[in-house]
C-alpha positions as CSV (number, residue, x, y, z in Angstrom):
1,M,-41.6,94.9,50.1
2,E,-37.9,93.6,50.3
3,E,-35.5,95.1,47.8
4,R,-32.9,92.8,46.3
5,A,-30.1,93.2,43.8
6,T,-29.4,90.8,40.9
7,A,-26.0,89.7,39.9
8,I,-25.6,89.3,36.2
9,L,-22.8,87.2,34.8
10,R,-21.3,86.8,31.4
11,T,-18.1,84.5,31.3
12,T,-16.5,81.9,28.9
13,S,-16.1,79.4,31.7
14,A,-19.1,77.3,33.4
15,D,-16.8,76.6,36.4
16,A,-16.1,80.4,36.8
17,A,-19.8,81.2,36.5
18,R,-20.7,78.7,39.2
19,Q,-18.1,80.0,41.6
20,A,-19.0,83.7,41.0
21,M,-22.7,83.0,41.4
22,E,-22.1,81.0,44.6
23,A,-20.4,84.1,46.0
24,A,-23.2,86.1,44.8
25,V,-25.7,83.8,46.6
26,E,-23.9,84.1,49.7
27,G,-24.0,88.0,49.4
28,G,-27.9,87.8,49.0
29,R,-28.2,88.4,45.4
30,D,-30.6,87.0,42.9
31,L,-29.0,85.6,39.7
32,E,-29.0,86.0,36.0
33,F,-26.8,83.9,33.7
34,T,-26.4,85.1,30.2
35,L,-27.0,82.4,27.6
36,T,-23.6,83.2,26.0
37,T,-22.1,81.5,29.2
38,P,-21.1,77.7,28.6
39,N,-23.9,75.5,30.2
40,A,-25.9,78.5,31.2
41,L,-29.3,76.5,31.1
42,G,-27.8,73.7,33.1
43,L,-26.5,76.3,35.7
44,I,-29.8,77.9,35.8
45,E,-31.5,74.6,36.5
46,E,-28.9,73.9,39.3
47,F,-29.3,77.2,41.0
48,A,-33.2,77.5,40.5
49,R,-33.6,74.3,42.7
50,R,-32.7,76.5,45.8
51,S,-35.5,77.8,48.0
52,G,-35.9,81.5,47.9
53,L,-33.6,82.4,45.1
54,I,-34.8,84.1,41.8
55,V,-32.6,82.8,38.8
56,G,-32.8,84.3,35.3
57,A,-31.7,83.9,31.8
58,G,-30.3,86.8,30.0
59,T,-29.3,87.4,26.3
60,V,-32.4,85.2,25.3
61,L,-32.5,85.6,21.4
62,L,-34.7,82.7,20.2
63,P,-37.9,81.1,21.6
64,E,-36.1,77.8,22.1
65,E,-33.6,79.5,24.5
66,A,-36.5,80.3,26.9
67,L,-36.2,78.7,30.3
68,P,-37.1,75.0,30.2
69,P,-40.3,73.9,31.9
70,S,-38.4,71.5,34.0
71,T,-36.7,74.3,36.0
72,R,-38.3,75.0,39.2
73,G,-38.4,78.1,41.4
74,P,-39.0,81.8,40.6
75,L,-37.4,82.5,37.1
76,S,-37.1,85.3,34.6
77,S,-35.8,85.7,31.2
78,C,-34.2,88.9,29.8
79,L,-34.5,89.6,26.0
80,P,-32.3,92.2,24.4
81,S,-34.1,95.1,22.7
82,S,-33.5,97.3,19.7
83,T,-35.2,100.1,18.2
84,K,-35.3,101.2,14.6
85,S,-33.5,104.5,13.7
Protein backbone atom coordinates (compact mmCIF):
# COMPACT_ATOMS: atom_id res chain seq x y z
CA MET A 1 0.00 0.00 0.00
CA GLU A 2 1.32 3.41 -0.96
CA GLU A 3 1.45 6.03 1.79
CA ARG A 4 0.42 9.58 0.98
CA ALA A 5 0.16 12.83 2.90
CA THR A 6 -2.75 15.26 2.78
CA ALA A 7 -2.40 19.03 2.50
CA ILE A 8 -5.08 20.79 4.58
CA LEU A 9 -5.71 24.44 3.85
CA ARG A 10 -7.64 27.20 5.59
CA THR A 11 -7.43 30.65 4.01
CA THR A 12 -9.57 33.72 3.38
CA SER A 13 -8.77 33.81 -0.36
CA ALA A 14 -9.99 31.39 -3.05
CA ASP A 15 -7.08 32.44 -5.29
CA ALA A 16 -4.52 31.76 -2.56
CA ALA A 17 -6.18 28.39 -1.93
CA ARG A 18 -5.95 27.43 -5.60
CA GLN A 19 -2.27 28.42 -5.81
CA ALA A 20 -1.31 26.64 -2.59
CA MET A 21 -3.15 23.47 -3.54
CA GLU A 22 -1.59 23.47 -7.03
CA ALA A 23 1.79 23.40 -5.28
CA ALA A 24 0.59 20.61 -2.99
CA VAL A 25 -0.54 18.54 -5.99
CA GLU A 26 2.86 19.04 -7.63
CA GLY A 27 4.40 17.77 -4.39
CA GLY A 28 2.30 14.59 -4.55
CA ARG A 29 -0.17 15.50 -1.81
CA ASP A 30 -3.89 14.76 -1.56
CA LEU A 31 -6.02 17.76 -0.62
CA GLU A 32 -8.51 18.96 1.96
CA PHE A 33 -10.18 22.36 1.62
CA THR A 34 -11.82 23.63 4.80
CA LEU A 35 -15.29 24.94 4.09
CA THR A 36 -14.36 28.22 5.74
CA THR A 37 -12.31 28.94 2.57
CA PRO A 38 -14.24 31.06 0.05
CA ASN A 39 -15.58 28.95 -2.86
CA ALA A 40 -14.34 25.77 -1.16
CA LEU A 41 -16.97 23.55 -2.80
CA GLY A 42 -16.12 24.98 -6.23
CA LEU A 43 -12.43 24.35 -5.64
CA ILE A 44 -13.16 20.82 -4.46
CA GLU A 45 -15.14 20.12 -7.64
CA GLU A 46 -12.37 21.64 -9.76
CA PHE A 47 -9.56 19.59 -8.21
CA ALA A 48 -11.64 16.39 -7.91
CA ARG A 49 -11.80 16.17 -11.70
CA ARG A 50 -8.10 15.25 -11.73
CA SER A 51 -7.24 11.61 -12.05
CA GLY A 52 -5.57 9.92 -9.08
CA LEU A 53 -6.15 12.78 -6.64
CA ILE A 54 -8.13 12.45 -3.41
CA VAL A 55 -9.89 15.69 -2.49
CA GLY A 56 -11.74 16.35 0.74
CA ALA A 57 -13.87 18.88 2.55
CA GLY A 58 -12.95 19.90 6.09
CA THR A 59 -14.93 21.66 8.79
CA VAL A 60 -18.20 20.17 7.53
CA LEU A 61 -20.76 21.32 10.08
CA LEU A 62 -24.12 20.80 8.35
CA PRO A 63 -25.56 18.02 6.15
CA GLU A 64 -26.05 20.45 3.27
CA GLU A 65 -22.29 21.14 3.33
CA ALA A 66 -21.49 17.53 2.46
CA LEU A 67 -19.75 17.08 -0.88
CA PRO A 68 -22.12 17.51 -3.83
CA PRO A 69 -23.03 14.39 -5.84
CA SER A 70 -21.78 16.06 -9.04
CA THR A 71 -18.20 15.91 -7.73
CA ARG A 72 -16.16 13.16 -9.38
CA GLY A 73 -13.16 11.25 -8.07
CA PRO A 74 -12.19 9.91 -4.64
CA LEU A 75 -13.58 12.24 -1.97
CA SER A 76 -13.72 12.61 1.78
CA SER A 77 -15.45 14.84 4.31
CA CYS A 78 -14.02 15.73 7.69
CA LEU A 79 -16.36 16.56 10.54
CA PRO A 80 -15.11 18.29 13.66
CA SER A 81 -15.86 16.40 16.83
CA SER A 82 -16.55 17.37 20.39
CA THR A 83 -17.06 15.53 23.63
CA LYS A 84 -19.15 16.28 26.65
CA SER A 85 -17.23 17.30 29.73
